[in-house]
Backbone as a ProteinNet text record, in pm:
[ID]
protein_1_A
[PRIMARY]
MSEETLETKKDKLDFGRRFGNKIVEYFGSKTSHKNIADETTSLLQSESSSSLDEELAVAQRQQAAKSQDAPPIRDAFSPQSSVNLLVYCILSLHSITFDQLLPVLMAYPPEDPSQRQLPLKFAGGFGMSASQVGSFFSVFGAVGMILQILVFPPVTTRLGPLRCLRFSSLAFPIVYALVPFVVILPQDKQQPALFALMFIKTFSVIFAFPCSTILLTNSSPTLRLLGTLNGIAVTLSAMGRAIGPATGGLMFSRGQEIGYLILPWWILALVTFLGALPITFLVEGEGFANDKREVIEEEEEVDQCQDSLK
[TERTIARY]
28210.5	28097.3	28040.7	28038.9	27953.9	27868.7	27792.7	27674	27612.7	27491.8	27402.2	27415.5	27434.5	27470.8	27292.8	27225.7	27065.9	26994.9	26970	26888.7	26785.7	26707.8	26603.6	26618.1	26749.1	26742.6	26824.2	26841	27001.6	26921.3	26801.9	26758	26619.9	26641.3	26577.3	26669.5	26592.7	26652.8	26737.6	26846	26929.1	26963.2	26924.2	26948	27103.5	27102.1	27303.7	27380.7	27342.4	27448.1	27447.4	27304.6	27260.4	27323.9	27320.8	27372.7	27546.4	27597.1	27770.5	27773.4	27689.4	27749.2	27741.9	27617.1	27599.3	27751.8	27784.9	27943.2	28006.3	28039.9	28182	28143.3	28011.4	28024.1	28028.2	28025.2	28017.3	28169.4	28228.6	28417.4	28464	28432.2	28449.2	28474	28357.5	28309.1	28434.6	28437.4	28510.3	28706.5	28721.1	28860.1	28888.3	28806.4	28799.8	28768.2	28872.6	28810.8	28852.4	28931.1	28936	28846.6	28815	28753.4	28620.4	28597.5	28475.5	28359.1	28342.3	28256.8	28278.2	28428	28472.4	28430.8	28451.1	28421.1	28291.6	28160.1	28018.6	27999.2	28051.5	27985.8	28047.6	28167.6	28217.3	28098.4	28081	27990.2	27822.5	27842.5	27641.8	27677.5	27776.2	27763.1	27803.2	27899.3	27930.2	27772	27703.8	27538.2	27486.9	27474.4	27363.6	27410.2	27552.5	27560.9	27579.7	27578.9	27521.8	27438.2	27309	27214.1	27136	27115.1	27069.8	27093	27203.9	27310.9	27261.1	27285.6	27234.2	27087.2	26983.2	26829.6	26845	26901	26870.7	26944.5	27026.6	27077.3	27004.3	26913.1	26830.4	26667.4	26666.1	26543.8	26585.4	26690.9	26765.1	26738	26785.7	26776.4	26637.2	26556.8	26432.6	26355.5	26378	26283.2	26356.9	26465.8	26545.4	26504.6	26483.7	26434.3	26276.2	26167	26073.4	26050.6	26139.4	26137.6	26177.5	26238.6	26237.4	26239.1	26099.2	26056.1	26150.3	26138.8	26197.7	26153.1	26253.7	26164.1	26128.4	25997.4	25972.1	26082.2	26021.6	26105	26158.2	26066.2	26050	26133.4	26145.5	26288.6	26387.9	26455.8	26583.9	26604.7	26488.9	26489.4	26522.9	26621	26627.3	26698.1	26743.5	26793.3	26899.9	26980.3	27105	27162.2	27052.3	27075.9	27016.9	26905.9	26833.9	26915.5	26997.5	27103	27223.4	27252.7	27333.8	27274.7	27186.2	27164.9	27097.6	27081.1	27063.5	27189	27304.6	27449.7	27499.9	27475.6	27508.5	27486.6	27316.8	27250.4	27290.9	27338.5	27378.4	27554.4	27594.5	27742.2	27753	27684.7	27628.7	27619.9	27512.6	27444.9	27554.6	27619.3	27720.8	27858.6	27890	28011.7	28007.4	27868	27865.5	27831.9	27802.4	27763.9	27881.8	27987.2	28110.7	28211.4	28163.1	28247.4	28214.2	28019.2	28020.9	28021.6	28039.7	28026.2	28163.2	28277.7	28433.8	28474.9	28453.4	28501.3	28419	28318.9	28236.4	28286.8	28354	28418.1	28545.2	28667.3	28775	28730.1	28649.1	28656.9	28555.7	28524.6	28411.3	28537.3	28495	28598.1	28585.2	28739.1	28754.2	28631.4	28638.8	28528.9	28634.4	28611.3	28687.8	28699.9	28801	28831.1	28782.4	28778.3	28701.7	28574.6	28486.9	28360.1	28326.5	28415.6	28431.9	28419.2	28294.5	28318.2	28323.7	28456	28516.2	28490.7	28478.4	28512.9	28410.9	28298.6	28212.6	28148.9	28107.6	28048.6	28148	28158.5	28276.6	28222.3	28242.5	28203.9	28305.4	28286.4	28394	28447.1	28528.4	28602.3	28737.3	28774	28965.7	29020.7	28890.5	28949.4	29040.7	29015.5	29106.6	29094.4	29168.4	29118.7	29073.8	29005	28950.3	29070.7	29233.6	29342	29344.6	29364.5	29397.9	29298.5	29179.1	29068.8	29092.6	29111.1	29154.7	29228.4	29351.7	29499.1	29473	29393	29415.2	29300.7	29185.3	29142	29218.8	29294.3	29380.6	29462.5	29498.4	29625.3	29568.4	29445.7	29365.4	29321.9	29269.4	29237	29377.8	29474.9	29602.5	29634.2	29618.5	29622.1	29559.1	29414.4	29313.8	29320.3	29387	29404.6	29498.5	29645.7	29740.2	29678.6	29620.8	29549.2	29455.3	29362.7	29302.1	29429.1	29487.6	29573.6	29667.3	29743.9	29836.3	29853.5	29709.1	29693	29513.1	29438.9	29300.5	29338.7	29414.6	29402.8	29469.2	29598.6	29652.1	29549.7	29534	29445.4	29348.5	29268.8	29084.4	29132.1	29240.4	29257.1	29306.2	29362.2	29401.5	29311.1	29215.2	29177.3	28999.3	28994.9	28830.9	28728.1	28660	28573.6	28470.4	28468.4	28354.8	28464.9	28571.3	28654.7	28709.4	28726	28749.9	28635.3	28552.8	28404.7	28411.2	28427.9	28394.2	28521.5	28610.7	28710.6	28725.6	28699.3	28640.8	28549.5	28451.2	28284.3	28299.3	28415.4	28419.1	28514.6	28588.5	28669.5	28591.4	28492.4	28422	28357	28262.2	28224.3	28319.8	28486	28571.8	28610.6	28619.4	28685.6	28577.1	28444.8	28320.3	28347	28337.4	28349.9	28436	28555.4	28691.7	28731.3	28675.1	28708.9	28682.7	28516.6	28566.6	28610.1	28697.8	28774.9	28936.6	28892.5	29048.2	29041.5	28958.8	28918.1	28977.4	29012.8	29022.2	29173.4	29262.4	29404.8	29418.7	29586.1	29700.5	29669.7	29685.5	29702.2	29793.1	29894.3	30035.3	29974.9	29917.1	29852.4	29752.2	29671.9	29518.5	29546.5	29657.1	29615.9	29696.1	29825.7	29843.8	29755.6	29677.5	29540.6	29464.7	29425	29304.7	29360.6	29463.2	29549.2	29513.7	29543.5	29567.6	29415.5	29318.8	29195	29180.7	29180.7	29106.9	29181.1	29311.2	29382	29282.7	29244.8	29182.1	29035.1	29015	28857.7	28867.1	28982.7	29027.7	29056.7	29109.4	29135	29000.9	28924.6	28811.8	28734.9	28696.3	28628.1	28652.8	28796.6	28839.4	28835.8	28805.5	28790.1	28639.7	28541.8	28416.5	28337.5	28297	28295	28262.4	28394.1	28415.9	28412	28373.9	28370.5	28233.7	28179.6	27985.5	27948.1	27982.4	27939.9	27959.1	28073.5	28124.2	28005.1	27986.8	27910.9	27777	27724.8	27595.7	27609.8	27632.3	27648.3	27647	27768	27748.6	27596.9	27519.4	27396.1	27266.4	27316.5	27185.3	27160.6	26977.8	26970.4	26969	27016.7	27009	27091.4	27190.7	27279.1	27096.1	27017	26895.5	26840.7	26895.5	26862	26929.3	27044.6	27134.8	27140	27094.2	27056.8	26969.5	26835.1	26744.6	26815.4	26906.1	26943	27020.1	27114.3	27189.8	27131.5	27001.5	26905.9	26847.3	26813.1	26727.5	26842.9	27001	27095.3	27109.8	27132.6	27144.5	27067.2	26934.2	26829.2	26839.9	26838.2	26876.8	26983.4	27076.1	27229.1	27208.2	27146.6	27109.3	27011.1	26925.1	26820.7	26906.3	26997.3	27093.8	27215.9	27225.7	27286.5	27274.1	27123.2	27063.6	26985.3	26931.1	26900.5	27019.3	27115.4	27266.1	27314	27367.7	27383.2	27295.2	27182	27067.1	27060.2	27016.9	27008.1	27114.2	27259.4	27355.6	27384.6	27376.5	27395.9	27286.4	27203.6	27090.2	27120.7	27199.4	27241	27368.4	27436.8	27606.4	27560.2	27478.8	27382.4	27355.4	27290.8	27197.7	27299.8	27431.1	27510.1	27608.1	27671.9	27695.8	27606.9	27496.7	27393	27389.8	27381.1	27374.5	27518	27602.4	27771.7	27840.8	27774.9	27779.1	27854.1	27939	27980.9	27956.5	27998.9	28019.8	27862	27741.4	27586.9	27639.3	27684.1	27604.9	27715.7	27853	27964.4	27926.9	27851.3	27832.9	27697.5	27583.8	27461.5	27522.1	27642.6	27648.2	27723.8	27820.8	27949.5	27797.9	27648.3	27594.9	27515.8	27468.8	27423.8	27537.9	27625.3	27698.4	27762.6	27746.8	27757.2	27643	27515.1	27386.8	27393.3	27442.1	27473.3	27550.9	27632.7	27742	27728.8	27601.2	27553	27562.8	27438.7	27380.8	27511	27621.6	27747.5	27752.5	27743.4	27759.7	27668.7	27612	27462.5	27495.2	27599.1	27642.3	27707.4	27715	27813.2	27838	27983.3	28038.7	27970.5	27888.8	27812.4	27934.1	27880.4	27939.2	27921.7	27885.3	27816.2	27745.7	27769.3	27704.7	27749.9	27781.5	27873.3	27764.6	27647.7	27557	27453.4	27480.7	27394.8	27454.2	27643	27727.9	27725.7	27715.4	27715.8	27579.7	27491.9	27352.3	27372.5	27448.9	27442.4	27563.9	27692	27718	27701.1	27574.1	27517.2	27420.9	27359.3	27256	27329.2	27464.3	27551.5	27576.5	27577.9	27669.9	27525.7	27418.8	27280.2	27275.6	27311.1	27302.3	27397.6	27539.8	27656.7	27617.9	27597.2	27530.2	27401.1	27355	27238	27303.1	27346.7	27426.7	27533.1	27579.7	27659.8	27574.7	27447.9	27375	27321.2	27315.6	27251.6	27360.9	27481.1	27541.1	27611.5
12930	13030.6	13048.7	13146.1	13171.4	13112.9	13081.1	13001	13133.7	13082.4	13215.9	13142.3	13259.2	13225.1	13209.2	13281.9	13319	13217	13146.3	13050.1	13036.1	13162.9	13171	13164.3	13184.7	13187.4	13050.2	12946	12892.5	12808.3	12729	12660.4	12693.7	12805.2	12908.2	12879.1	12868.2	12817	12948.8	12920.6	13022.4	13014.7	13099.3	13070.2	13146.2	13182.3	13221.5	13109.9	13053	12890.7	12803.6	12794.7	12669.1	12711.4	12855	12886.1	12848.4	12897.1	12910.9	12750.4	12610.7	12509	12475	12510.4	12453.8	12451.8	12635.2	12628.7	12548.5	12558.1	12447.9	12320	12277.6	12125.2	12076.4	12207.9	12237	12238	12308.8	12348.9	12214.6	12150.1	12062.7	11946.6	11911.5	11773.4	11825.9	11907.7	11910.6	11939.5	11914.2	11895.2	11770.2	11659.8	11519.2	11413.6	11381.8	11269.9	11123.9	11140.2	10969.6	10943.5	10786.4	10710.9	10784.9	10831.2	10861.1	10774.8	10670.8	10556.1	10591.8	10552.4	10532.6	10621.1	10793.3	10925.3	10921.2	10860.1	10901.5	10813.4	10682.3	10573.6	10634.9	10679	10743.9	10862.7	10925.9	11056	11014.9	10884.7	10883.6	10770.6	10742.4	10636.6	10789.4	10847.6	10938.6	11072.9	11067.6	11160.4	11064.8	10914.9	10849.3	10852.9	10857.8	10806.3	10976.3	11080.8	11171.2	11245.6	11174.1	11232.9	11240.6	11132.6	11139.5	11236.3	11236.4	11342.8	11477	11513.1	11633.8	11694.1	11562.2	11587.3	11602.1	11558.7	11539.1	11670.4	11730.4	11843.3	11968.2	11964.8	12110.6	12032.4	11911.9	11915	11979.3	11953.2	12018.9	12194.8	12234.5	12354.8	12432.8	12368.3	12387.1	12398.6	12301.2	12314	12400.2	12418.1	12563.2	12676.9	12691.1	12805.1	12814.1	12737.5	12742.2	12785.1	12695.6	12719.9	12858	12946.9	13092.7	13189.7	13223.1	13287.4	13433.6	13517.7	13633.2	13759.1	13815.2	13908.9	14022.3	14072.1	14195.7	14320.4	14374.6	14462.1	14575.1	14621.6	14700.7	14667.4	14527.1	14498.4	14548.5	14621.8	14665.4	14788.6	14872.7	15013.6	15000.5	14912	14930.4	15040	15113.1	15248.8	15251.9	15177.7	15164.3	15191.7	15086	15085.2	15253.9	15305.2	15381.8	15514.9	15512.5	15650.4	15680.7	15534.8	15478.8	15507.1	15530	15514.4	15667.9	15787.1	15894.5	15967.9	15962.5	15950.5	15925.7	15810.2	15788.2	15897.9	15928.7	16007.8	16150.6	16162.1	16317	16328.6	16230.8	16248	16211.1	16127.9	16177.4	16311.7	16334.4	16474.4	16559.7	16623.2	16719.6	16739.2	16572.5	16552.6	16571.4	16536.6	16553.1	16673.2	16768.9	16892.6	16994.5	16961.3	16982.7	17006.8	16865.5	16838.9	16891.2	16935.8	17010.1	17144.3	17186.4	17359.7	17375	17329.8	17338.3	17401.5	17282.7	17367.3	17456.6	17464.5	17588.1	17756.7	17736	17869	17871.4	17767.6	17737.4	17843.2	17797.5	17866.6	17972.4	18065.7	18153.2	18286.2	18358.8	18489.5	18574.5	18614.1	18695.3	18841.8	18863.5	19008.7	19133.7	19199.8	19428.7	19405.7	19361.9	19399.5	19501.4	19618.3	19750.2	19732.5	19640	19586	19536.1	19473	19370.1	19463.3	19390.9	19438.1	19352.5	19311.4	19257.2	19251.5	19114.1	19023.8	18895.8	18951.2	18830	18846.3	19006.8	19014.7	19033.4	18960.4	18929.7	18822.9	18808.1	18728.8	18742.3	18650.8	18628.5	18484.2	18413.2	18326.8	18294.2	18231	18205.5	18249.4	18215.3	18278.4	18148.2	18031.4	17924.9	17875.7	17842.3	17749	17645.9	17568.1	17453	17315.3	17354.1	17289.3	17296.2	17406.6	17390.8	17344.2	17330.9	17256.5	17133.1	17064.1	16925	16868	16925.9	16912.7	16928.2	17024	17012.5	16867.2	16823.3	16716.6	16607.2	16541.7	16503.1	16419.4	16539.6	16528.4	16436.7	16492.2	16443.9	16327	16281.9	16158.4	16073	16081.4	16000	15972.4	16149.6	16099.2	16014.8	16060	15925.3	15828.9	15826.4	15585.6	15602.4	15671.3	15629	15610.2	15747.6	15688.3	15542	15571.3	15412	15312.2	15288.6	15164	15168.9	15275.2	15262.7	15331.3	15415.9	15459.3	15414.7	15396.4	15408.9	15258.2	15127.6	15003.4	15036.9	15017.1	15015.2	15148.9	15239.8	15326.7	15276.4	15237.1	15204.3	15102.5	14977.4	14903	14946.7	15015.9	15089.4	15158.1	15247.9	15332.5	15275.7	15220.5	15132	15239.1	15156.7	15286.7	15366.6	15371.7	15482.1	15541.5	15532.8	15650.7	15734.8	15700.3	15679.7	15825	15756.2	15834.3	15936.3	15915.8	16081.5	16179	16154.2	16237.2	16285.8	16225.6	16262.8	16340.1	16360	16427.1	16537.7	16553.9	16696.6	16756.5	16713.2	16807.1	16865.1	16824.7	16846.1	17011.8	17039	17158.8	17249.3	17201.7	17312.8	17329.1	17245.5	17293.7	17359.9	17305.6	17393.6	17540.3	17553.7	17694.4	17806.5	17722.4	17796.2	17823.6	17729.1	17721.2	17885.4	17930.1	18094.6	18189	18152.5	18286.3	18269.9	18164.3	18142	18278.1	18297.4	18392.2	18540.1	18544.7	18693.9	18663.1	18593.1	18569.3	18622.5	18666.1	18742.1	18586.1	18618.9	18566.2	18415.8	18463.3	18371.4	18253.5	18302.5	18199.4	18160.9	18163.9	18116	17947.9	17928.5	17800.5	17668.7	17738	17630.2	17651.2	17727.8	17712.7	17654	17636.4	17527	17427.4	17394.8	17245.6	17180.2	17257	17232.8	17186.4	17240.2	17206.1	17124.8	17119.7	16976.1	16852.8	16818.2	16744.9	16706.4	16806.6	16739.4	16683.3	16747.8	16730.6	16567.6	16561.5	16389	16320	16335.2	16248.8	16244.8	16326.9	16299.2	16198.2	16206.7	16136	15957	15989	15831.5	15753.6	15797.4	15737.4	15726.9	15827.9	15841.8	15774.6	15717.1	15673	15471.9	15450.8	15306.3	15264.5	15338.5	15379.2	15312.8	15413.6	15479.6	15306.8	15260	15118.3	15006.9	14986	14882.7	14940	15042.5	15080.8	15017.4	15085.6	15062.8	14878.1	14824.2	14657.3	14580.1	14618.9	14565.9	14600.4	14712.1	14736.9	14681.8	14586.8	14491.9	14423.8	14423.1	14322.5	14188.9	14106.7	13978.1	13986	13904.5	13891.9	13874.5	13823.9	13814.3	13915.7	14028.4	14143.8	14259.7	14232.3	14320	14367.4	14280	14352.9	14465.3	14402.8	14504.3	14653.5	14623.4	14757.2	14843.7	14749.9	14810.4	14864.7	14816.3	14871.5	15030.7	15009.5	15124.3	15249.1	15217.6	15318.8	15338.9	15247.4	15325.4	15394.8	15389.3	15485.5	15631.3	15625.7	15715.7	15831.6	15756.7	15851.2	15872.1	15829.5	15875.1	16001	15958.2	16089.2	16248.7	16195.8	16326.1	16344.6	16262.1	16326.1	16385.3	16374.9	16509.9	16590.9	16586.2	16702.1	16804.8	16783.6	16855.3	16901.2	16875.9	16977.5	17085.4	17002.9	17105.9	17219.4	17179.6	17306.1	17402.1	17347.5	17374.8	17504	17460.8	17535.1	17684.3	17657.8	17737.8	17848.5	17799.4	17903.4	17962.9	17891	17923.3	18118	18066.3	18155.5	18277	18261.3	18359.3	18422	18371.9	18410.5	18507.7	18493.2	18569.8	18705.7	18679.2	18796.9	18882.7	18830.4	18941.2	18995	18897.3	18969.7	18871.9	18740.2	18665.8	18551.3	18509.6	18384.9	18281.1	18303.8	18232.6	18144	18211.1	18153.5	17995.9	17950.6	17812.5	17723	17786.4	17696.1	17737.4	17821	17802.5	17711.1	17729.3	17621.2	17536.3	17511.4	17325.2	17316.1	17403.8	17330.9	17327.9	17420.8	17350	17242.4	17236.5	17074.8	16969.2	16974.5	16921.3	16840.8	16989.9	16992.5	16893.8	16935.4	16877.5	16764.9	16705.8	16553.3	16468.8	16578.8	16496.5	16433.8	16515.8	16501.4	16395.1	16326.1	16180.7	16072.5	16072.3	15988.8	15910.4	16080.6	16032.9	15944.3	15911.1	15764.4	15638.7	15682.9	15536.6	15442.9	15307	15216.9	15112.7	15069.6	14968	14804.5	14785.6	14637.4	14562.4	14401.9	14273.7	14215	14271.4	14193.6	14096.5	13992.1	13846.6	13728.3	13755.6	13609.1	13547	13564.5	13472.8	13400.6	13486.6	13429.1	13343.4	13335.5	13277.1	13113.6	13114.9	13038.7	12973.7	13016.7	12917.9	12871.4	12930.6	12872.4	12743	12781.5	12645.9	12504.3	12566.1	12417.4	12410.6	12459.4	12386.7	12323.7	12340.1	12263.9	12152	12129.9	12016.7	11939.3	11971.8	11875.2	11822	11912.2	11804	11728.2	11765.4	11648.9	11539.7	11556.8	11464.9	11359.9	11378.3	11344.2	11244.5	11312.9	11264.7	11159.2	11142.7	11009.6	10913.5	10980.6	10842.9	10782.1	10812.5	10729	10638.9	10644.3	10634.3	10479.3
13285.9	13313.6	13450.1	13519	13664.4	13673	13800.4	13823.9	13912.8	13904.5	13980.1	14148.2	14230.9	14367.5	14451.6	14395.1	14469.6	14469.4	14572.1	14554.4	14491	14534.9	14453.4	14297.4	14248.2	14091.6	14042	14127	14059.7	13981	14014.5	13930.9	13784.5	13785.3	13612.5	13530.7	13450.6	13340.5	13292.7	13244	13175.1	13017.2	12963.6	12784	12767.4	12828.8	12799.7	12818.3	12941	12968.2	12888	12864.9	12744.2	12616.5	12584.9	12452.6	12460.7	12542.1	12581.9	12576.2	12621.4	12625.7	12505	12427	12275.6	12204.9	12189	12134.8	12182.9	12321.2	12368.8	12318.9	12305.7	12257.6	12129.4	12046.6	11880.6	11851	11929.1	11893.8	11977.9	12037.8	12076.7	12022.4	11947.9	11842.8	11730	11681.3	11594	11590.3	11741.4	11748.9	11797.7	11791.8	11865.9	11779.2	11695	11580.8	11643.6	11707.2	11749.4	11856.5	11901.6	11994	12021.3	11936	11931.6	12016.7	11983.8	12059.1	12167.6	12200.6	12341.7	12432.8	12347	12431.5	12459.3	12352.6	12378.4	12510.2	12472.1	12580	12746.7	12780.2	12887.8	12931	12848.1	12837.1	12932.7	12820.6	12853.8	12976.4	13029.8	13141.2	13250.4	13219.3	13343.1	13387.5	13268.8	13302.1	13347.9	13356.8	13390.9	13551.5	13600.2	13708.5	13827.9	13751.2	13790.4	13799.7	13698.7	13706.5	13829.3	13925.8	14041.6	14152.8	14110	14209.1	14192	14076.7	14034.8	14033.7	14028.8	14021.6	14233.9	14266.8	14418	14411.7	14422.7	14475.1	14414.3	14333.1	14281.1	14378.3	14341.8	14438.6	14594.9	14700.4	14798.5	14783	14672.8	14654.1	14636.9	14561.3	14576.8	14690.3	14788.9	14913.6	14982.4	15027.3	15061.8	15039.5	14908	14837.5	14859	14867.6	14916.9	15049.1	15118.8	15258.9	15342.3	15256.6	15260.9	15116.1	15170.5	15070.7	15043.1	14936.8	14897.8	14978	15079	15133.3	15053.2	15117.5	15082.6	15052.5	14931.9	14905.4	14989	15120.6	15249.1	15299	15314.1	15379.8	15397.5	15260.1	15191.2	15280.1	15310.2	15370.2	15535.9	15581.2	15723.5	15721.5	15899	15919.3	15834.6	15845.4	15819.7	15669.9	15595.8	15474.6	15369.3	15455.2	15421.3	15477.9	15541.5	15541.8	15472.4	15420.6	15326.3	15174.2	15173.3	15030.7	15004.3	15089.4	15143.9	15118	15157.8	15169.9	15025	14997.1	14829.9	14683.7	14730	14632.6	14636.7	14735.8	14768.6	14725.4	14748.2	14706.3	14573.4	14457.1	14324.8	14311.2	14372.6	14317.8	14341.3	14421.6	14448.1	14351.6	14349	14262.3	14134.7	14067.2	13930.7	13906.2	13996.1	13962.5	13951	14046	14068.2	13926.1	13856.7	13734.1	13629.8	13640	13575.2	13545.5	13683.6	13651.9	13647.7	13671	13725.8	13557.2	13446.9	13303.8	13250.8	13295.9	13256.4	13318.1	13439.7	13493.2	13474.6	13424.3	13380.9	13227.5	13194.8	13039.9	13007	13150.8	13126	13119.2	13054.6	13036.2	13184.8	13208.4	13310.6	13316.8	13477	13455.9	13509.4	13449.2	13480.5	13625.2	13664.8	13849.8	13877	13813.4	13847.1	13899.7	13870.4	13901.5	14011.3	14054.6	14195.9	14314.5	14394.1	14501.3	14605.8	14679.9	14736.4	14898.4	14927.9	14947.4	14860.3	14834	14810.2	14652.2	14625.5	14531.9	14400.4	14328.3	14205.5	14119.3	14008.6	13878.4	13796.3	13653.1	13580.6	13552.6	13519.1	13512.2	13512	13457.9	13405.3	13273	13170	13068.7	13004.6	13045.2	12999.2	12847.5	12761.3	12670.1	12662.1	12559.2	12545.6	12605	12512.8	12496.9	12694.2	12734.3	12888	12988.7	12930	13032.5	13053.3	12864.4	12862.1	12936.7	12951.2	12994.1	13142.5	13190	13338.1	13353.6	13295	13347.7	13321.8	13218.6	13196.9	13257.3	13341.2	13451.3	13581.2	13574.9	13695.8	13687.2	13571.1	13526.4	13537	13508	13584.4	13695.2	13758.3	13939.2	13997.5	13949.4	14002.5	13994.1	13866.3	13838.3	13949.8	13992.2	14055.2	14219.1	14248.7	14393.5	14415.8	14306.7	14304.7	14333.2	14231.6	14239.8	14370.8	14379.9	14476.8	14630.7	14671.5	14780.2	14840.2	14781.8	14806.2	14896.3	14851.5	14915.1	15039.7	15064.5	15214.8	15302.8	15274.6	15344	15368.7	15343.8	15369.1	15440.3	15420.9	15483	15652.4	15634.7	15774.3	15866.5	15783	15858.9	15853.9	15766.5	15788.9	15664.6	15569.2	15501.1	15523.5	15658.2	15719.2	15775.7	15837.4	15847.8	15733.1	15625.9	15479.5	15466.3	15445.7	15447.4	15495.1	15604.4	15720.9	15673.4	15617	15632.2	15452.2	15420.9	15240.4	15269.2	15302.3	15332.5	15375	15452	15516.2	15457.9	15299.7	15246.8	15150.6	15127.6	14983	15003.7	15116.9	15107.8	15101.8	15208.8	15198	15053.9	14957.2	14849.4	14757.2	14786.7	14691.3	14712.9	14858.3	14920.2	14867.9	14846.2	14861.7	14698.1	14599.2	14456.6	14384.5	14407.4	14335.5	14382.1	14481.5	14526.4	14480.3	14414.7	14315.6	14211.8	14128.6	14074.5	14084.4	14229.4	14225.3	14288.6	14254.1	14315.2	14182.3	14231.6	14079.5	14017.9	13877	13781.6	13793.4	13840.9	13842.6	13985.4	14049.9	14153.1	14126.9	14043	14015.1	13915.6	13918.7	13838.6	13965	14048.5	14064.5	14228.9	14273.1	14368.7	14323.2	14208.2	14150.5	14149.1	14058.8	14126.8	14251.2	14316.2	14468.5	14532.1	14478.3	14514.5	14428.2	14304.1	14233.2	14317	14353	14372.3	14539.1	14567	14744.1	14675.4	14540	14544.2	14493	14343.9	14329.8	14490.1	14535.3	14655.5	14716.6	14737.8	14823.9	14784.5	14620.1	14510.3	14533.1	14512.8	14497.1	14630.4	14746.5	14866	14879.5	14876.3	14896.4	14807.4	14712.3	14641.8	14649.7	14661.7	14699.8	14864	14914.8	15051.9	15120.8	15028	15032.5	14966	14878.2	14826.7	14903.6	14966.6	15083.5	15198.4	15240.9	15336.9	15300.5	15209.4	15166.5	15145.8	15066.3	15059.3	15190.2	15280.2	15449	15483.2	15510.1	15538.2	15481.7	15371.1	15387.7	15463.2	15467.1	15580.2	15559.6	15404.2	15409.5	15288.7	15216.8	15050.1	15015.6	14982.9	14893	14837.3	14967.6	14872.2	14840.3	14827.9	14814	14644	14587.9	14461.9	14431.5	14532.5	14521	14572.2	14660.6	14715.4	14637.4	14575.4	14468.8	14339.8	14319.8	14219.8	14271.9	14379.8	14424.1	14433.8	14457.9	14499.8	14370.3	14267.5	14092.9	14073.4	14115.6	14035.7	14133.5	14246.2	14365.3	14302.9	14266.8	14183.6	14060.9	13980.2	13853.1	13853.1	13979.1	13973.4	14034.8	14123.1	14171.9	14078.1	13969.9	13870.1	13768.9	13771	13647.6	13755.8	13844.6	13917.8	13970.2	13997.6	14030.4	13926.9	13789	13691.8	13655.9	13626	13580.1	13685.2	13817.7	13868.6	13939.9	13947.8	13925.6	13794.4	13684.1	13531.2	13625.3	13631	13660.3	13744.4	13841.8	13976.1	13885.6	13826	13791.8	13686.7	13593.7	13522.6	13606.2	13694.1	13767.7	13856.7	13963.6	14003.7	13904.8	13778.7	13696.3	13643.8	13671	13597.4	13708.1	13849.5	13931.9	13998.5	13955.7	13994.2	14133.8	14181.7	14272.6	14226.8	14182.4	14125.7	14263.7	14398.6	14485.3	14508.7	14421.6	14480.6	14412.5	14320.7	14302.9	14407	14395.8	14490.4	14627.6	14653.8	14806.2	14855.1	14724.6	14766.9	14794.8	14691.1	14681.7	14764.8	14824.2	14972	15066.3	15091.9	15215.6	15170.4	15052.7	15027.1	15074.5	15011.3	15071.9	15227.7	15290.9	15454.7	15469.1	15449	15510.5	15449.3	15362.9	15292.3	15365.7	15453	15521	15667.9	15728.9	15854.5	15883.5	15794.1	15806.7	15828.8	15788.8	15805.2	15936.7	16039.9	16177.2	16218.6	16135.2	16217.7	16173.3	16062.6	15984.4	16089.2	16080.6	16123.3	16001	16069	15961.9	16041.1	15918	15910.7	15910.8	15935.4	15967.7	15833.7	15739	15597.4	15599.8	15543.5	15513.2	15596.9	15704.7	15747.5	15768	15855.7	15862.6	15766.1	15616.1	15562.6	15452.4	15471.4	15427.9	15545.7	15624.4	15721.8	15682	15645.5	15630.6	15479.8	15425.9	15282.4	15266.6	15337.8	15395.9	15431.8	15542.4	15622.2	15520.1	15443.5	15299	15245.3	15182.6	15102.6	15184	15311	15384.1	15374.5	15387.9	15422.8	15267.1	15167.1	15046.5	15044.2	15027.2	15037.4	15135.1	15258.4	15336	15255.7	15185	15158.2	15027.2	14954	14853	14907	14977.9	15056.8	15086	15133.1	15189.5	15037	14999.9	14842	14762	14797.5	14718.1	14791.3
[MASK]
++++++++++++++++++++++++++++++++++++++++++++++++++++++++++++++++++++++++++++++++++++++++++++++++++++++++++++++++++++++++++++++++++++++++++++++++++++++++++++++++++++++++++++++++++++++++++++++++++++++++++++++++++++++++++++++++++++++++++++++++++++++++++++++++++++++++++++++++++++++++++++++++++++++++++++++++++++++

């Protein structure tokens, strides 16, 4: 079983681990019927010989944890982590809003072309069936999986997460602004154009979310605040995922009523563009190299103390 790595939690009672150990001990005793007395004796001897070392290690960890009090939550909001939280929240907001609006647009009945006042005043949708909409998203689910496995690792390794996040963030507002104009294309060109825009969006999402998470992790002031920072990020992301679709749905309905299909999509493109501006202030953090060195030094001190007692 995996062990707790946070210094302030290492010596806390873990009921899950205790329960797991009981299960292992129970089934282990069922499978061994020979030399029980010898095994019991060896176990007692090993426990007695290791009890002092274990108590010493626990004492050393407790002393190290007391010497470094848990940092306050406000320390998690460094300039870099705050910008990363904002970027991650807006990314979640516009991505889920697009995913909610697009199938509605694909299934919405087309408008009479005679009622259009091009280039901006037009409404309606693609009039696709449920099976066609499902087929589109199934294809892009498979495309996204392939991109995630084969394309994302080498490209991110070569360019770095920050550069990939910047490139993908520039693509989002362009895709959102162009989607409504696919409706007014000739019918034989609508699906290829929609396929191309969905591919660009899928490609951008595959890079944007993992890269944003990497940058957010590296922006944490200390390893001990990483859990707090991730919890705040998930909370803000959930808020964006709730606000985005609700607002987008209202704008979509209003746009269809007044005959301007571009209304929700251009608002979404504007929000996405403004949300991409803070990315210019981001830098790639070094991660937790210093924290790891401190942990290694503490472990070496514990080993030295154990060796001195032997």
